[in-house]
Structures are given as structure tokens and as C-alpha cells.
N, C-alpha and C positions, 0 to 999 in steps of 0.2 A: 796189392792185397789179394790174398787167396783164402778160400775156405775148403775144409775137408768134406768130401761127399763120396761115400761108397769107396773108401780107400784111394780116392783120386783127388788131386788138387785141382780146383776149378778157379779160373781167373774171374774176379769180380770187379777188377778195374785194370785199365791199360795205362801204359806210359807212352805219350806222344813224343817221338824223337824230335820233331820240329826241325829247327836249324842248329841243334846243339853241336853238330860236327863243324860249325863255322862260328866259334865264339867271338872272333874279331869283328863279325858282321852284326852282332846282336843290336848295338845302338842304331846302326843304319837301318836294319830291318824293322826295328820298333818304330822309328820315324816314318819309314816307307809305308808300313801297314796302317799306322794311325792316320797319316795324311790321306791316303787313298780311301780309307774307310769313311772318313768325314766327307770327302768329295763325293763318294758314292751315295751316302745318306742324303746329304743336302741336295745334290743334283737330281736324284730320283724323286725326292719329296717335292722339289720345285716342278718337275715334269708332271707328277700326279696332280698337284695343285692347279697348274696351268690347264691341263686337260679337263679337270673337273669344273673350274670356275670361268674359263674363257669360252664364250659361246662360239667364237670362230673356230675352235678346235673340237667342236662336237661333231666329228666325222669319224667314220670307221677306222681310218689310218691312225688317228690320234687316240681313239678308244683302245686299240691294240697296243699303242705306245705306252699308255697308262698301265696296262697289264704287264708289259715288259719291265717297266720301272718297278712295279710291285715285286715281280719275280727277282729282279736284281737286288732289291733290299733284302729279300728272304735269303738269297744265296749268300751274299756277303756277310749278313748278320749271323748266319749259321756257322761261319768259318773264322772270320777275323777276330772277334772278341777272345775266343779261346786261344788263337795263335798269339795274340798280344800277351795274354796271361803266361803262356809258355815262354815267351821271350823275356819276360820280367821276373820269372821265378826260376829257382834252381832245378826243380823237377816238375814236369808238366804231366799230371795224371788226369784221367777221365774215367768216371765210373762206367760199368758195362751198360747201364740204362742210358747214361748220358751219351755214350758212344752210339748206341742204337738210335737215339733221338736225333743226333747230329747227322747220322747216315740217312735217316728218313728225310729230313728237311733239305739236305743237300741233293739227294736223288730226286726229290719232288721238284725243286727249283731248276735243277739242271735239265731234266727231261721236259719240264714245262717250257723252258726257253727254246729247246730244239723244236717242239711242236708249234709253239707260238711264232717262231721265225718262219716256219712253213706257211702258217695262216697269213702272216704279214706279206709274204711273197705272193700268195694267191690274191690278196687284196690289191697289191700293186699290178698284178697281171690283169685283173678285171678293169682297174682304173685306166690302164694304158691301152689295152687291146680292145676293150668294149666301153669306151668313155660315155656313150649315150645311154647305156644300160646300167651304169655303175650304181646309181641310187636305188634302182629296183632290185638288182642282184645282191648288193651288200646292204640289205635292210637291217634296221636295228635288231629285229628278232633273230636274224641269221647271225649277226655279230655276237649277240648275247649267247646264242647256242654254241657258237664256235669257241668263245672264251670259256664257257662252262665245260665244254669237251676237253679243252686244253688242260684245265686244272684237274678235272676228274680222272682222265686217263692217266695223267702223270702221278696223281695221288695213289691210284691202284698200283701202278708200277713201283712206286716207292714202298708201298705197304708190302708187296710181294717180296722185294729184295730184303727189306728189314726183317720181315717174318722169317724168311729162310736163313738169314744170318743169325737171328736170335736163337734158333733151334740148334745151332752148332755148339760143340763143346770146345772150350779153350782151356788147356791145361798148362800153359806156359811153353815158350817164353811169352812175355806180355808187352813187348816194345813194338809199337806201330811205327814203321819207318816212313812217317809222314807228319804234317802239322795238323791233320784232322783225320777223322775216321772215314775211310772209304773202302770199297769192296776188295780190290786186289790185295792190299797188304793184310787185311783181316783174314782173308781166305788162306794166306800163307801161314798164319798163326794157328789155324784150327787143327785140333787133333782128332776130328771126326771127318768122315767122307764129305767132300765138297762137290761131288759130281753134279747134283741137282742145281747147286748155286752157280757152277760154271756154265751149265746149259742155259739157265735163265738169264745169266749175265750176257751170254752171246746172243740170245734172242732179243734181249733189251737193246743191246748195241745195234743189232740188225734193224730193229724197228725205229728206235729213236734216233740213231745215228745214220744208218744206211738209207732207209726208206724216206725219211724226212729230207735227207741231203739230196736224194734223187728228185723228189717232188719240187724242192726249192730250185734245183738246177734247171728242171724242165720249165718252171715258171719264168725264170730269168732268160732261158733260151727263147721262149715265146716273146718276152718283153723286148729283148735286144733285136729280134727279127722284126718286130712291129715298129720299133724306133728307126731301124735302117730303111724301112719302106716309106717313112715320112719324107715328103718333098721339102718341107720348110726347115731350114737350119734352126730357126727359133723354136719350132715345134719339137725338134729333136732335143735341143738343149733343155727345154722345159720338162719334157717327158723323162729325160735321164736324171734331172735334178730331183724329181719326186721319188726316185728309188735308189739314188746313190748312197744316201745315209744308211739305209737298210742293208744294202749290198756290202758296205764296209763292216757293219756290225756282224753280218753273217760270216764274212771271210775270217774275221778275228776269232769269233766264237768257235766255228767249226775247226779251225786250225788247232786251237788249244785242246778242244775236246777229243779230236782224233788222236792227237799226240799222247794225251793222258790215258785214254780208255780203249781205243780200238786196237787191242792186242791181247793175246792170251795172258792169263794170270801168271803162267810159268815164265813169261819173258818180262815180267814187271820190273821196271827200273825206278828205284826211289828218287834219284836225282832228277831224271827226266820228268817224272810225274809231279814232283814239287814245282818245277819251273812251269810246266803246263797248267797246273792248278792255280798258280799265281795269276796267270793270264785270264782264266775264265772266272775265278772267284774274287779277284781283287781289281785287276786292271779293267776288265770288260765292264763291270757294273759302274766303275767310276768314269770311264770314258764315253759310255753310251749316251748319257745326257748331253755331254759336250758335243758329240758328233751330230746329234739331232738338233741341238740348239744352234750351233754355228752354221749348219748346212741347210736349215729349213726356214724359209721366209715366214711362214705362218707362226711358227713357234717363237721366232725372234720378235715379231709384231706383238704377240700376246705377252711375252716377257717384258717388252718395252712398256706396254700399257700398265702392267702390274707394278713395275718399278716407278712409273710416273705417278700412279695413284698413291704409292707410299711416300714419294717425295713431297706431294701436296699435303 
């Protein structure tokens, strides 16, 4: 749908290409997205409930895990419902305002997760490298301030990118070569200069992708060095088990994010971006609760107590 303004047609809605180029996979993809969406919702709601109501999980590590679960729900809910509608309908359209809203919530959740993973790496660094000072260093006040910082900084980032995108003119074509609204394919559709958008996108990638990756890597470098200095094999095993789940989540998330976003808009590849986006917006939110539940003794104990109380 377009409207006429100053002798120029202006796009008021977009068409999401989705997976229309693979009609034979429609049924499989519908089942895949729906299954993993339900897994993500149920798994992360369980994590939030466990962290909230289990006194044994009232620790900084699990406080941040609850925030991660909230971010994962926000991320997957901003993408999958619309993707499912596209798979079940002949033409998948999204209004300009709806597209901007989806862009905002996706940018907010994606950047929040990158910063939060850095905070969680720092938490593990303090726990393993300074165990005697852990309680005093990771006080409830500091944890609350760090969480607020994660959400606030990322909200500002999302607002900047969404505001810059909203000021652009889109005169057609209006087909977004993706299953949701994201920055690279939208910039390719703009008929007005995108220089500022490209600069801010690169700065955002440098900060949220680059700097957080370096800080996370430094934290784990110190953690591994500290573990190797331990004399007890049991101590090494216990120390590694406290950070192995987070390390797996970091590896999966950064791999997909770098593949999807750390490249100039001019080299944007729709197929590669779709596959990478499925990893961080569908698979990662669904698998994170399983990774933390299956590999974490405290979470398994808390889950066992909750299930036992229900059975009684």
C-alpha cells in the first residue's frame, strides 16, 4: 500500500519475503517455528519462576539468568509470531509503524543480550578469580545497577536506530528480503541518503558486538588462567562447571550475531542473514533454558523441588 505525497509515492507498508522462495518447506518451517517458540516461552518462563521463587537461586548469577530469560522472551516474541503468520498466509504484509516497532524491540533485545552476556562473564570472573570477595563485590545494589544499565543502554541504542530509520523515505520497492524487519534490508530499500544510518550501524556493531566480545573474551581468559593455576582436579572441575553453560550460550549467540550483522550493508546476503537470524531469534532462546537446566546443579535442584511440590 502506498500514498501520494508531493508527487512521490511513499511506502506505508512492506511485504516480508519470509521463506516464500521455498514453498515446499512451508509446512516443515511452520512446525519448526511453532515448536521452538513454545519451547522458548515455556523454558524461559520456568527459569524466571525458579529464579523468583527459589531462595537457593537468589544469587547474582541467577539474577542475571532471569534477565537473560526475559530478554529471550522479548526477542523471540518480536519475531516468531509474525513469521508464523507469513508462513500461513499468501502475502505477509507489515505496516510501516509495525515494522518500526518490530525493529525497536528486536534491536533492544539483541543489544541487551550482548551487554548482559558481558556482565554475566564478569560475574563468573569475580566468582572464580576472587571467590572470597564475591559477596562484597557483587552486591545486590551493584547487580541491580548493572541490570538497569543493560536495559537502559540498549533501549537508547534501539531508539536511535529506529528513529534514524523512521526518518528515511521509502518510495518502492517494498519487499523486505527477510522474515522480519531489520536494518540492512531496510536500508537497501530507502530512496533517501543512508549515510548517517550506516555510520550509526557500524558504531553500534563496534560497541555492542566488538567491545562486548573483547570484554567477554578477556574475562574468560582470566577465568581459564585462574582455573589452570588450581592444584586440585576437583576444584578445576567445579570452577569450570560454574561457567561452562554461559560459555556455550556466548559461543552460539556471538557466532550467529557476527554472521548476521558484522558486515557492511552493501554485502548483505538475504539467505545467510535468514539462517543466522534463526539461530539467535529462534534456536538460542529455546536452547538457553535447556543448557542452564541440564548443566547446572542448583537449577536442577530448584526445578526438582518445584516439580515435587506440584506432584504432592
